[in-house]
LUMNUKE-666553 format. One record per residue (C-alpha): residue number from 1; residue in one letter; chain; x, y, z. Coordinates in nm, 2 decimals, padded with zeros to 4 digits. Each point is the difference from the previous one (the first is absolute). Layout:
BEGIN
seq->NUM; type->a; mol->A; u->X; v->Y; w->Z .
...
END
This chain:
BEGIN
seq->1; type->a; mol->A; u->-12.74; v->00.93; w->-04.38 .
seq->2; type->l; mol->A; u->00.07; v->-00.27; w->00.26 .
seq->3; type->g; mol->A; u->00.04; v->00.25; w->00.28 .
seq->4; type->t; mol->A; u->00.37; v->-00.04; w->00.02 .
seq->5; type->k; mol->A; u->00.25; v->00.27; w->00.10 .
seq->6; type->l; mol->A; u->00.37; v->00.03; w->-00.09 .
seq->7; type->h; mol->A; u->00.23; v->00.09; w->00.28 .
seq->8; type->f; mol->A; u->00.37; v->00.06; w->-00.05 .
seq->9; type->s; mol->A; u->00.28; v->-00.10; w->00.24 .
seq->10; type->t; mol->A; u->00.37; v->00.07; w->00.00 .
seq->11; type->a; mol->A; u->00.21; v->-00.23; w->-00.22 .
seq->12; type->f; mol->A; u->00.21; v->-00.26; w->00.20 .
seq->13; type->h; mol->A; u->-00.17; v->00.10; w->00.32 .
seq->14; type->p; mol->A; u->-00.29; v->-00.26; w->00.05 .
seq->15; type->q; mol->A; u->-00.05; v->00.13; w->00.35 .
seq->16; type->t; mol->A; u->-00.18; v->00.30; w->-00.14 .
seq->17; type->d; mol->A; u->-00.27; v->-00.23; w->-00.12 .
seq->18; type->g; mol->A; u->-00.14; v->-00.20; w->00.29 .
seq->19; type->q; mol->A; u->-00.20; v->-00.25; w->-00.20 .
seq->20; type->s; mol->A; u->00.29; v->-00.10; w->-00.22 .
seq->21; type->e; mol->A; u->00.23; v->-00.02; w->00.30 .
seq->22; type->r; mol->A; u->-00.24; v->-00.23; w->00.18 .
seq->23; type->t; mol->A; u->-00.03; v->-00.22; w->-00.31 .
seq->24; type->i; mol->A; u->00.38; v->-00.02; w->-00.04 .
seq->25; type->q; mol->A; u->00.03; v->-00.09; w->00.37 .
seq->26; type->t; mol->A; u->-00.25; v->-00.29; w->-00.04 .
seq->27; type->l; mol->A; u->00.18; v->-00.13; w->-00.31 .
seq->28; type->e; mol->A; u->00.33; v->00.02; w->00.18 .
seq->29; type->d; mol->A; u->-00.15; v->-00.20; w->00.29 .
seq->30; type->m; mol->A; u->-00.13; v->-00.26; w->-00.25 .
seq->31; type->m; mol->A; u->00.34; v->-00.03; w->-00.17 .
seq->32; type->r; mol->A; u->00.18; v->-00.04; w->00.33 .
seq->33; type->a; mol->A; u->-00.25; v->-00.28; w->00.10 .
seq->34; type->c; mol->A; u->00.04; v->-00.18; w->-00.33 .
seq->35; type->v; mol->A; u->00.38; v->00.01; w->00.02 .
seq->36; type->i; mol->A; u->00.00; v->-00.13; w->00.36 .
seq->37; type->e; mol->A; u->-00.27; v->-00.27; w->-00.06 .
seq->38; type->f; mol->A; u->00.10; v->-00.12; w->-00.35 .
seq->39; type->k; mol->A; u->00.37; v->00.10; w->-00.01 .
seq->40; type->g; mol->A; u->00.17; v->00.13; w->-00.31 .
seq->41; type->n; mol->A; u->-00.04; v->00.34; w->-00.18 .
seq->42; type->w; mol->A; u->-00.31; v->00.21; w->00.06 .
seq->43; type->d; mol->A; u->-00.05; v->00.05; w->-00.37 .
seq->44; type->d; mol->A; u->-00.05; v->-00.37; w->-00.05 .
seq->45; type->h; mol->A; u->-00.32; v->00.04; w->00.21 .
seq->46; type->l; mol->A; u->-00.14; v->00.31; w->-00.17 .
seq->47; type->p; mol->A; u->-00.29; v->-00.18; w->-00.17 .
seq->48; type->l; mol->A; u->-00.11; v->-00.15; w->00.33 .
seq->49; type->m; mol->A; u->00.03; v->00.34; w->00.18 .
seq->50; type->e; mol->A; u->-00.20; v->00.17; w->-00.28 .
seq->51; type->f; mol->A; u->-00.27; v->-00.27; w->00.02 .
seq->52; type->a; mol->A; u->-00.02; v->00.02; w->00.39 .
seq->53; type->y; mol->A; u->-00.01; v->00.39; w->00.00 .
seq->54; type->n; mol->A; u->-00.26; v->00.02; w->-00.27 .
seq->55; type->n; mol->A; u->-00.22; v->-00.26; w->00.17 .
seq->56; type->s; mol->A; u->00.03; v->00.13; w->00.36 .
seq->57; type->f; mol->A; u->-00.28; v->00.20; w->00.16 .
seq->58; type->h; mol->A; u->00.05; v->00.38; w->00.00 .
seq->59; type->s; mol->A; u->-00.21; v->00.19; w->00.26 .
seq->60; type->n; mol->A; u->-00.01; v->00.32; w->-00.21 .
seq->61; type->i; mol->A; u->-00.19; v->-00.17; w->-00.28 .
seq->62; type->g; mol->A; u->-00.16; v->-00.28; w->00.21 .
seq->63; type->m; mol->A; u->00.13; v->-00.27; w->-00.23 .
seq->64; type->a; mol->A; u->00.31; v->-00.13; w->-00.18 .
seq->65; type->p; mol->A; u->00.14; v->00.22; w->-00.28 .
seq->66; type->y; mol->A; u->-00.06; v->-00.29; w->-00.25 .
seq->67; type->e; mol->A; u->-00.36; v->-00.02; w->00.10 .
seq->68; type->a; mol->A; u->-00.04; v->00.38; w->-00.03 .
seq->69; type->l; mol->A; u->00.16; v->00.00; w->-00.34 .
seq->70; type->y; mol->A; u->-00.17; v->-00.30; w->-00.16 .
seq->71; type->g; mol->A; u->-00.33; v->00.00; w->00.21 .
seq->72; type->r; mol->A; u->00.05; v->-00.36; w->00.12 .
seq->73; type->k; mol->A; u->00.22; v->-00.19; w->00.23 .
seq->74; type->c; mol->A; u->00.31; v->-00.15; w->-00.15 .
seq->75; type->r; mol->A; u->-00.03; v->-00.37; w->-00.10 .
seq->76; type->s; mol->A; u->00.31; v->-00.17; w->00.10 .
seq->77; type->p; mol->A; u->00.06; v->-00.38; w->00.01 .
seq->78; type->i; mol->A; u->-00.03; v->00.02; w->00.38 .
seq->79; type->c; mol->A; u->-00.37; v->00.10; w->-00.02 .
seq->80; type->w; mol->A; u->-00.12; v->-00.18; w->-00.31 .
seq->81; type->d; mol->A; u->-00.19; v->-00.25; w->00.22 .
seq->82; type->i; mol->A; u->-00.17; v->00.26; w->00.21 .
seq->83; type->e; mol->A; u->-00.37; v->00.05; w->-00.06 .
seq->84; type->g; mol->A; u->-00.10; v->00.35; w->-00.12 .
seq->85; type->f; mol->A; u->00.24; v->00.02; w->-00.28 .
seq->86; type->r; mol->A; u->-00.22; v->-00.01; w->-00.30 .
seq->87; type->q; mol->A; u->-00.02; v->00.13; w->-00.35 .
seq->88; type->l; mol->A; u->-00.15; v->00.34; w->-00.04 .
seq->89; type->e; mol->A; u->-00.15; v->00.10; w->-00.33 .
seq->90; type->g; mol->A; u->-00.16; v->00.30; w->-00.16 .
seq->91; type->l; mol->A; u->-00.21; v->00.24; w->00.21 .
seq->92; type->e; mol->A; u->00.08; v->-00.19; w->00.32 .
seq->93; type->l; mol->A; u->00.37; v->00.08; w->-00.05 .
seq->94; type->v; mol->A; u->-00.07; v->00.37; w->-00.08 .
seq->95; type->q; mol->A; u->-00.22; v->00.03; w->00.31 .
seq->96; type->e; mol->A; u->00.25; v->-00.16; w->00.23 .
seq->97; type->t; mol->A; u->00.28; v->00.23; w->-00.14 .
seq->98; type->v; mol->A; u->-00.22; v->00.31; w->00.06 .
seq->99; type->d; mol->A; u->-00.07; v->-00.12; w->00.35 .
seq->100; type->k; mol->A; u->00.37; v->-00.05; w->00.07 .
seq->101; type->i; mol->A; u->00.08; v->00.35; w->-00.13 .
seq->102; type->q; mol->A; u->-00.26; v->00.15; w->00.23 .
seq->103; type->t; mol->A; u->00.14; v->-00.20; w->00.29 .
seq->104; type->v; mol->A; u->00.36; v->00.12; w->-00.08 .
seq->105; type->k; mol->A; u->-00.12; v->00.36; w->-00.02 .
seq->106; type->k; mol->A; u->-00.18; v->-00.03; w->00.33 .
seq->107; type->y; mol->A; u->00.31; v->-00.15; w->00.18 .
seq->108; type->l; mol->A; u->00.24; v->00.26; w->-00.16 .
seq->109; type->k; mol->A; u->-00.23; v->00.29; w->00.12 .
seq->110; type->a; mol->A; u->00.00; v->-00.16; w->00.35 .
seq->111; type->a; mol->A; u->00.38; v->-00.02; w->-00.01 .
seq->112; type->r; mol->A; u->00.03; v->00.36; w->-00.12 .
seq->113; type->d; mol->A; u->-00.23; v->00.12; w->00.28 .
seq->114; type->r; mol->A; u->00.20; v->-00.21; w->00.26 .
seq->115; type->q; mol->A; u->00.33; v->00.14; w->-00.13 .
seq->116; type->k; mol->A; u->-00.14; v->00.36; w->-00.01 .
seq->117; type->s; mol->A; u->-00.12; v->-00.02; w->00.36 .
seq->118; type->y; mol->A; u->00.34; v->-00.12; w->00.11 .
seq->119; type->v; mol->A; u->00.18; v->00.28; w->-00.18 .
seq->120; type->d; mol->A; u->-00.25; v->00.26; w->00.13 .
seq->121; type->k; mol->A; u->00.07; v->-00.11; w->00.36 .
seq->122; type->h; mol->A; u->00.37; v->00.08; w->-00.05 .
seq->123; type->r; mol->A; u->-00.03; v->00.31; w->-00.21 .
seq->124; type->r; mol->A; u->00.00; v->00.35; w->00.15 .
seq->125; type->e; mol->A; u->-00.07; v->00.32; w->-00.18 .
seq->126; type->m; mol->A; u->00.28; v->00.25; w->00.00 .
seq->127; type->e; mol->A; u->-00.10; v->00.36; w->00.05 .
seq->128; type->y; mol->A; u->00.25; v->00.28; w->-00.05 .
seq->129; type->e; mol->A; u->-00.02; v->00.37; w->00.08 .
seq->130; type->v; mol->A; u->00.14; v->00.27; w->-00.22 .
seq->131; type->g; mol->A; u->00.36; v->00.07; w->00.09 .
seq->132; type->e; mol->A; u->00.05; v->-00.34; w->00.16 .
seq->133; type->k; mol->A; u->00.33; v->-00.18; w->-00.09 .
seq->134; type->v; mol->A; u->-00.02; v->-00.34; w->-00.16 .
seq->135; type->f; mol->A; u->00.25; v->-00.24; w->-00.14 .
seq->136; type->l; mol->A; u->-00.04; v->-00.07; w->-00.37 .
seq->137; type->k; mol->A; u->00.18; v->-00.29; w->-00.16 .
seq->138; type->v; mol->A; u->00.08; v->00.06; w->-00.36 .
seq->139; type->s; mol->A; u->00.13; v->-00.29; w->-00.21 .
seq->140; type->p; mol->A; u->00.28; v->00.07; w->-00.24 .
END
């Protein structure tokens, strides 16, 4: 209904799923930076890392995950005095949410197209002739 697809990857092998692997790498970098900067255990800083990750710009969707999910920028104490943060009510909120969804879909399509073109550049079709020997890897 939402245009989503389910893809499976091998358990305990995140490298089979590039998107998850990239997210994990980003989170590890954030944990490392927090431990170096603020000292102490990384788990003490999880709320800060979660907030930072969910409010950072993601090029694939053209906005922060929080903004994509809720249809508005996150209001934190840091930005309470910035102009432009106003109350949305009724039809204005619905229209802004619809606009955000369309924007996210547009950016996701552009990201898919960009990733597909990259994969297509590095893909080559394999053609085999009858009687040709090939190696076949069969998992137990």
